[in-house]
C-alpha positions as CSV (number, residue, x, y, z in Angstrom):
1,M,-49.0,74.8,5.7
2,R,-48.0,71.3,6.3
3,P,-50.8,68.6,6.4
4,L,-51.6,67.4,10.0
5,H,-51.0,63.9,8.6
6,Q,-47.6,64.7,7.7
7,D,-46.8,66.1,11.1
8,A,-48.4,63.2,13.0
9,R,-46.3,60.6,10.8
10,A,-43.2,62.5,11.8
11,L,-43.8,62.3,15.4
12,F,-44.6,58.4,15.0
13,D,-41.5,57.9,13.1
14,A,-39.5,59.7,16.0
15,A,-41.0,57.4,18.4
16,V,-39.8,54.5,16.3
17,T,-36.4,55.7,15.6
18,R,-35.8,56.3,19.3
19,A,-36.6,52.7,19.9
20,D,-34.0,51.5,17.3
21,P,-32.9,48.3,18.8
22,A,-29.3,48.4,17.7
23,L,-28.8,51.8,18.8
24,A,-30.2,51.2,22.2
25,L,-28.1,48.1,22.7
26,R,-25.0,49.8,21.5
27,Q,-25.4,52.6,23.9
28,S,-26.3,50.3,26.8
29,L,-23.1,48.2,26.1
30,K,-21.0,51.3,26.8
31,S,-22.1,51.3,30.6
32,T,-23.0,47.5,30.9
33,P,-20.7,45.5,28.7
34,A,-21.0,41.8,27.9
35,V,-18.9,39.6,30.3
36,A,-16.4,37.3,28.6
37,P,-16.6,33.6,29.1
38,A,-14.1,31.8,31.3
39,K,-11.1,30.0,30.1
40,G,-12.3,27.2,27.8
41,G,-15.8,28.5,27.3
42,Q,-17.6,30.4,24.7
43,T,-20.7,32.8,24.4
44,Y,-24.1,31.6,23.6
45,I,-26.4,34.5,22.4
46,L,-30.1,34.0,22.2
47,A,-32.2,36.7,20.7
48,L,-36.1,36.7,21.1
49,G,-38.6,39.0,19.8
50,K,-39.7,41.4,17.1
51,A,-36.4,43.3,17.5
52,A,-34.2,40.1,17.7
53,A,-32.5,40.3,14.2
54,P,-31.1,43.9,14.7
55,M,-30.3,43.3,18.2
56,M,-28.3,40.1,17.4
57,Q,-26.5,42.0,14.3
58,E,-25.3,44.7,16.8
59,M,-24.3,42.2,19.5
60,L,-22.3,40.1,17.2
61,R,-20.0,43.2,16.5
62,H,-19.0,43.1,20.3
63,I,-18.6,39.5,20.9
64,P,-15.5,37.6,19.5
65,E,-15.2,33.9,18.6
66,P,-15.8,31.2,20.0
67,R,-19.6,31.9,19.9
68,Q,-22.9,30.5,18.9
69,A,-26.0,32.4,18.0
70,L,-29.7,31.8,17.6
71,V,-32.5,34.3,16.5
72,V,-36.1,33.8,16.9
73,T,-38.2,36.8,15.4
74,N,-41.7,37.3,13.6
75,P,-42.2,36.5,9.8
76,E,-42.2,40.2,8.8
77,N,-38.9,40.8,10.5
78,L,-37.2,37.8,9.4
79,T,-33.8,38.4,7.6
80,D,-30.3,36.7,7.4
81,V,-28.1,37.4,10.3
82,P,-24.6,36.2,9.3
83,G,-23.1,34.2,12.0
84,A,-26.6,33.4,13.5
85,K,-29.2,30.7,12.8
86,V,-32.5,32.6,12.4
87,L,-36.0,31.1,12.9
88,A,-39.4,32.7,12.6
89,G,-42.3,32.0,15.0
90,S,-45.8,33.1,14.9
91,H,-47.4,36.2,16.4
92,P,-49.9,37.1,18.1
93,V,-51.0,33.4,18.4
94,P,-48.4,30.8,18.4
95,D,-48.3,27.9,16.0
96,Q,-46.0,24.9,15.1
97,A,-43.3,27.3,14.0
98,S,-43.3,28.9,17.5
99,A,-43.0,25.4,19.1
100,T,-40.2,24.5,16.7
101,A,-38.3,27.7,17.7
102,G,-39.0,26.8,21.4
103,A,-37.5,23.3,21.0
104,A,-34.4,24.8,19.2
105,A,-34.0,27.4,22.0
106,I,-34.0,24.5,24.7
107,Q,-31.6,22.5,22.7
108,F,-29.2,25.6,22.2
109,L,-29.0,26.3,25.9
110,S,-28.6,22.7,26.9
111,Q,-25.1,22.8,25.4
112,T,-23.6,25.3,27.9
113,T,-21.3,24.5,30.7
114,P,-20.2,26.6,33.8
115,Q,-17.2,28.3,31.8
116,D,-19.7,29.5,29.0
117,R,-21.6,32.9,29.2
118,V,-25.2,33.3,27.8
119,I,-26.5,36.5,26.6
120,V,-30.2,36.8,26.0
121,L,-31.7,39.7,23.9
122,V,-35.3,40.2,24.5
123,S,-37.9,42.2,22.9
124,G,-41.6,42.2,22.6
125,G,-43.5,39.6,21.1
126,G,-41.4,36.8,22.5
127,S,-44.5,35.3,24.3
128,A,-45.9,34.0,21.1
129,L,-42.8,33.8,18.8
130,I,-41.1,31.0,21.1
131,V,-43.2,28.4,23.1
132,A,-42.4,25.4,25.0
133,P,-45.6,23.8,26.6
134,A,-45.0,22.7,30.2
135,T,-45.2,18.9,30.9
136,G,-48.8,17.7,30.1
137,L,-49.7,20.4,27.8
138,S,-49.8,20.3,24.0
139,L,-49.2,23.1,21.4
140,S,-53.1,23.2,20.8
141,D,-53.6,23.5,24.4
142,K,-51.3,26.8,24.4
143,T,-52.8,28.1,21.1
144,A,-56.3,27.9,22.5
145,V,-55.3,29.8,25.6
146,G,-53.6,32.5,23.5
147,E,-56.6,32.9,21.4
148,T,-59.0,33.2,24.5
149,L,-56.6,35.7,26.2
150,L,-56.3,37.9,23.1
151,S,-60.0,38.4,23.0
152,S,-60.5,38.5,26.9
153,G,-59.9,42.3,27.5
154,L,-57.1,41.3,30.0
155,E,-54.2,43.6,30.3
156,I,-50.8,42.4,29.0
157,N,-49.2,41.6,32.5
158,E,-52.4,39.5,33.3
159,M,-52.0,37.5,30.1
160,N,-48.3,36.9,30.7
161,L,-49.1,35.8,34.3
162,V,-51.2,33.1,32.7
163,R,-48.7,32.3,29.7
164,Q,-45.8,32.0,32.3
165,Q,-47.4,29.1,34.3
166,L,-47.9,27.1,30.9
167,S,-44.4,27.2,29.8
168,D,-40.8,25.9,30.1
169,L,-39.3,29.1,28.8
170,K,-41.3,31.9,30.2
171,G,-41.1,33.2,33.9
172,G,-37.4,32.5,34.3
173,G,-37.5,29.4,32.1
174,V,-34.5,30.4,30.1
175,L,-32.4,30.8,33.1
176,R,-33.3,27.1,34.3
177,Q,-32.5,25.8,30.8
178,A,-29.1,27.5,30.6
179,A,-28.0,26.5,34.1
180,P,-25.3,26.5,35.3
181,A,-23.9,29.1,32.7
182,P,-24.3,32.7,34.0
183,I,-26.7,34.9,32.0
184,Q,-26.7,38.5,30.9
185,A,-30.0,39.8,29.3
186,Y,-30.4,43.2,27.5
187,I,-34.1,43.9,27.2
188,L,-36.2,46.3,25.1
189,S,-39.5,46.8,26.6
190,D,-42.9,46.9,25.2
191,V,-44.5,46.9,28.3
192,I,-46.0,49.8,30.1
193,G,-44.2,50.5,33.4
194,D,-41.2,48.3,32.3
195,D,-41.9,45.3,34.5
196,L,-39.1,42.9,33.2
197,R,-41.3,40.0,34.4
198,A,-43.9,41.0,31.8
199,I,-41.5,41.6,28.6
200,A,-41.9,38.6,26.5
201,S,-43.2,36.9,29.6
202,G,-39.9,37.1,31.4
203,P,-37.6,34.6,30.1
204,T,-34.9,35.7,32.4
205,V,-36.7,36.9,35.5
206,S,-38.9,35.7,38.0
207,A,-42.8,35.0,37.1
208,L,-45.5,37.4,37.9
209,G,-47.1,35.0,40.0
210,D,-47.8,31.4,40.6
211,R,-50.4,28.8,39.3
212,A,-53.1,29.8,41.8
213,A,-52.7,33.5,40.8
214,A,-52.9,32.4,37.0
215,R,-56.2,30.5,37.9
216,A,-57.7,33.4,40.0
217,T,-57.0,35.7,36.8
218,L,-58.8,33.4,34.4
219,D,-61.8,33.0,36.8
220,R,-61.8,36.6,37.4
221,A,-62.1,37.3,33.6
222,G,-64.7,34.8,33.3
223,I,-62.8,32.5,31.0
224,W,-61.7,29.7,33.2
225,A,-64.4,27.6,31.8
226,E,-63.0,28.0,28.3
227,M,-59.7,26.7,29.2
228,P,-58.6,23.2,27.9
229,S,-59.0,20.5,30.3
230,A,-55.2,19.8,30.6
231,V,-54.6,23.5,31.3
232,K,-57.4,23.3,34.1
233,I,-55.6,20.3,35.7
234,H,-52.0,22.0,35.3
235,L,-53.2,25.2,37.0
236,S,-55.0,23.4,39.7
237,E,-51.9,21.7,40.9
238,N,-50.2,23.7,43.7
239,T,-46.6,22.8,42.7
240,P,-44.0,25.1,44.4
241,P,-41.7,26.6,41.8
242,S,-38.0,25.6,41.9
243,A,-35.2,28.1,42.8
244,L,-34.2,30.5,40.0
245,P,-30.8,31.1,38.9
246,E,-29.5,34.7,39.1
247,A,-29.0,36.8,35.9
248,Q,-28.0,40.4,35.2
249,N,-30.8,42.1,33.3
250,T,-30.4,45.4,31.8
251,L,-33.2,47.6,30.4
252,I,-32.0,49.4,27.1
253,G,-35.1,51.0,25.8
254,S,-38.9,51.6,26.5
255,N,-42.0,53.5,25.4
256,R,-41.2,56.4,27.8
257,H,-38.0,56.9,25.7
258,S,-39.9,57.1,22.4
259,L,-42.7,59.6,24.0
260,A,-39.8,61.9,24.8
261,A,-38.6,61.7,21.4
262,M,-42.1,62.6,20.1
263,M,-42.4,65.6,22.3
264,E,-39.0,66.9,21.0
265,Q,-40.0,66.3,17.4
266,A,-43.3,68.3,18.0
267,R,-41.3,71.2,19.3
268,I,-39.0,71.1,16.3
269,L,-42.2,71.2,14.0
270,G,-43.7,74.1,16.0
271,W,-46.3,72.5,18.2
272,Q,-46.6,73.0,21.9
273,P,-46.7,69.4,23.0
274,E,-48.2,68.0,26.3
275,L,-47.5,64.6,27.5
276,V,-50.9,63.5,28.8
277,S,-50.4,59.9,29.7
278,D,-47.7,57.2,29.6
279,H,-50.1,54.8,30.8
280,L,-53.0,54.6,28.3
281,V,-54.1,51.1,29.2
282,G,-57.4,49.3,29.5
283,D,-60.4,49.0,27.0
284,V,-60.2,51.1,23.9
285,S,-63.6,52.6,24.7
286,E,-62.1,53.9,28.0
287,A,-58.9,55.1,26.3
288,A,-61.0,56.9,23.8
289,E,-63.1,58.8,26.5
290,Q,-59.7,59.7,28.2
291,I,-58.3,61.2,24.9
292,L,-61.5,63.1,24.0
293,N,-61.4,64.6,27.4
294,A,-57.8,65.8,27.0
295,A,-58.7,67.2,23.7
296,K,-61.8,69.2,24.8
297,A,-59.8,70.6,27.9
298,A,-56.9,71.7,25.4
299,P,-56.5,75.3,24.5
300,M,-57.8,76.4,21.1
301,D,-55.7,79.5,20.6
302,R,-52.4,77.6,20.0
303,P,-51.2,74.6,18.1
304,V,-51.6,71.5,20.3
305,A,-49.9,68.2,20.2
306,L,-51.4,65.9,23.0
307,I,-49.0,62.8,23.5
308,F,-50.0,59.4,24.8
309,G,-48.4,56.0,25.2
310,G,-49.5,52.6,26.3
311,E,-51.3,49.4,25.3
312,T,-54.9,49.2,25.4
313,T,-57.0,46.1,25.0
314,V,-60.3,45.1,22.9
315,R,-63.1,42.9,24.1
316,L,-63.9,41.0,20.8
317,Q,-67.6,41.0,20.2
318,G,-67.6,40.3,16.6
319,D,-65.4,38.4,13.9
320,G,-64.0,41.3,12.1
321,R,-60.3,42.3,11.6
322,G,-58.3,44.9,13.1
323,G,-56.3,45.8,16.2
324,R,-56.4,47.8,19.3
325,N,-54.8,51.1,17.5
326,Q,-57.3,50.9,14.4
327,E,-60.3,50.5,16.9
328,L,-59.1,53.4,18.9
329,A,-58.6,55.6,16.0
330,L,-62.2,54.5,14.4
331,R,-63.6,55.3,18.0
332,L,-62.1,58.8,17.8
333,A,-63.5,59.2,14.4
334,Q,-67.0,58.4,15.5
335,R,-66.9,60.4,18.6
336,G,-64.7,63.2,17.4
337,A,-66.7,64.3,14.4
338,A,-69.5,65.3,16.9
339,E,-67.7,66.3,20.1
340,L,-64.6,68.1,18.8
341,S,-64.0,71.4,16.9
342,G,-61.3,72.8,15.0
343,D,-58.9,71.3,12.4
344,W,-57.8,68.0,14.2
345,L,-56.1,64.5,13.4
346,F,-55.5,61.6,15.8
347,L,-53.0,58.9,15.2
348,S,-52.7,55.6,17.2
349,G,-50.0,53.1,16.1
350,G,-48.0,50.3,17.1
351,T,-44.2,50.9,17.3
352,D,-43.7,47.4,15.6
353,G,-45.6,48.4,12.5
354,R,-48.3,45.6,13.0
355,D,-51.7,46.0,14.8
356,G,-53.4,42.9,15.6
357,P,-53.7,40.3,12.6
358,T,-53.4,42.9,9.9
359,E,-50.5,44.6,8.0
360,A,-51.4,48.0,9.3
361,A,-49.6,49.6,12.2
362,G,-52.7,51.7,13.2
363,G,-54.9,54.2,12.0
364,Y,-55.7,57.9,11.6
365,A,-59.0,59.9,12.6
366,T,-60.1,63.5,11.4
367,P,-63.5,65.1,11.6
368,Q,-63.9,63.8,8.1
369,T,-63.2,60.4,8.7
370,W,-66.5,58.7,9.9
371,E,-68.6,60.3,7.1
372,A,-66.0,59.2,4.5
373,I,-66.6,55.6,5.5
374,A,-70.5,56.0,5.1
375,S,-70.0,58.0,1.9
376,A,-68.1,55.0,0.4
377,G,-71.2,52.8,1.0
378,A,-70.1,51.3,4.2
379,D,-71.8,51.2,7.5
380,P,-69.1,52.5,9.9
381,A,-71.2,51.6,13.2
382,A,-71.9,48.2,12.1
383,L,-68.1,47.6,11.3
384,L,-67.2,49.1,14.7
385,A,-69.6,46.7,16.4
386,N,-68.2,43.6,14.5
387,N,-64.5,44.8,15.7
388,D,-64.0,45.2,11.8
389,S,-61.8,48.4,12.3
390,Y,-59.5,47.5,9.5
391,A,-62.1,47.4,6.8
392,A,-63.7,50.7,8.0
393,L,-60.4,52.7,8.1
394,K,-59.3,51.1,4.8
395,T,-62.4,52.4,3.1
396,A,-61.5,56.0,4.3
397,D,-58.0,55.6,3.4
398,A,-57.2,56.1,7.2
399,L,-54.9,53.2,7.7
400,L,-51.3,53.8,9.1
401,M,-49.1,51.7,6.9
402,T,-45.3,51.4,7.9
403,G,-44.4,47.6,7.4
404,G,-42.3,46.0,10.0
405,T,-40.0,48.2,12.0
406,G,-37.7,45.8,13.5
407,T,-38.5,47.1,17.1
408,N,-41.5,47.2,19.6
409,V,-41.9,49.5,22.5
410,A,-45.7,49.2,22.8
411,D,-48.0,51.9,21.2
412,V,-48.0,55.7,20.9
413,Q,-50.7,58.1,20.1
414,V,-50.7,61.8,19.1
415,F,-53.6,64.4,18.8
416,L,-53.0,67.4,16.8
417,R,-55.2,70.4,16.5
418,R,-54.3,73.7,14.9
419,A,-54.8,77.1,16.5
420,G,-58.2,78.8,16.1
């Protein structure tokens, strides 16, 4: 009998494989090929996000010279791409490297002419990896906002709505920087629901809202007072946005595709899978409740694999280390030990291989995990209250460790329980 841990990891790996950026781009190019530049022009290729390197490697196989290429990705996925300049930004909070990458992207796009063609390869993480503060704002302003947003409990679309209004590259900013050259974008979605305006904060599409909407979002979240003064001034100006150049945007992969791959892999391994939710969002405590309710309602007389996908949020109350997937697993460990019966295991992981500011992709929970933490001399309840899920799960050898995967289509979860 295979260990539950082994099958859960196989399902997670199936999700990551289905989100392989090179394969997804290759398939998309068959139906939506890149348009050649006009006579006398060349192709400019800009790749942004955690999957930028493999997407660029694949695209370069399809684009003849003359061409220029720039890659901006996260340090974990940094690799040489022959024929392209490669830079690393910072994630999840931007730093000077992100600002340097933003300046490089603007300079790169400023060279284009009407005869050129621009291809933009977009994947998750671009919001932090490449930043260009709007006029009147500094990098420290952007960094302060980013840190506050990540601890606010706001959903990703709400965070990106704010980020777009503070940037010269987000919310269609790349289109403006590249004008008048036409743009094609190939987009790997890490956003639940696949709203192109929210993926990497929408560099090639319209913004999610205006400055007034961003201001209202911050006010509703109770964090307007925490904004730097320059940001308050900027968002209080009712400046209408300029007209946005057109672009051809193509979605090449998403969380939903990965969930389908998990379902198929579960069947191959002999499980009877059920896709419970492809929209697991909101606070991790609410997500844990939803997963527990589904597990309690699932039949006990057959092997069950409950599949979830989404992107939860964590409202920080302490100063510990962890991420939304690790905290979700720790909450399942706490409540599942008392509320669930049978031989079960839960896995929650980020498909990019990194959960929050840690090297773990997520975590596991079993009926024994909570007690294992306590038996090792740690206080699991105190660690959870301090948002220190990484330390708690590490103590129980319950971290999901994958390394950088080179892709990102948000998070996936699986609950496995044997029959009986």
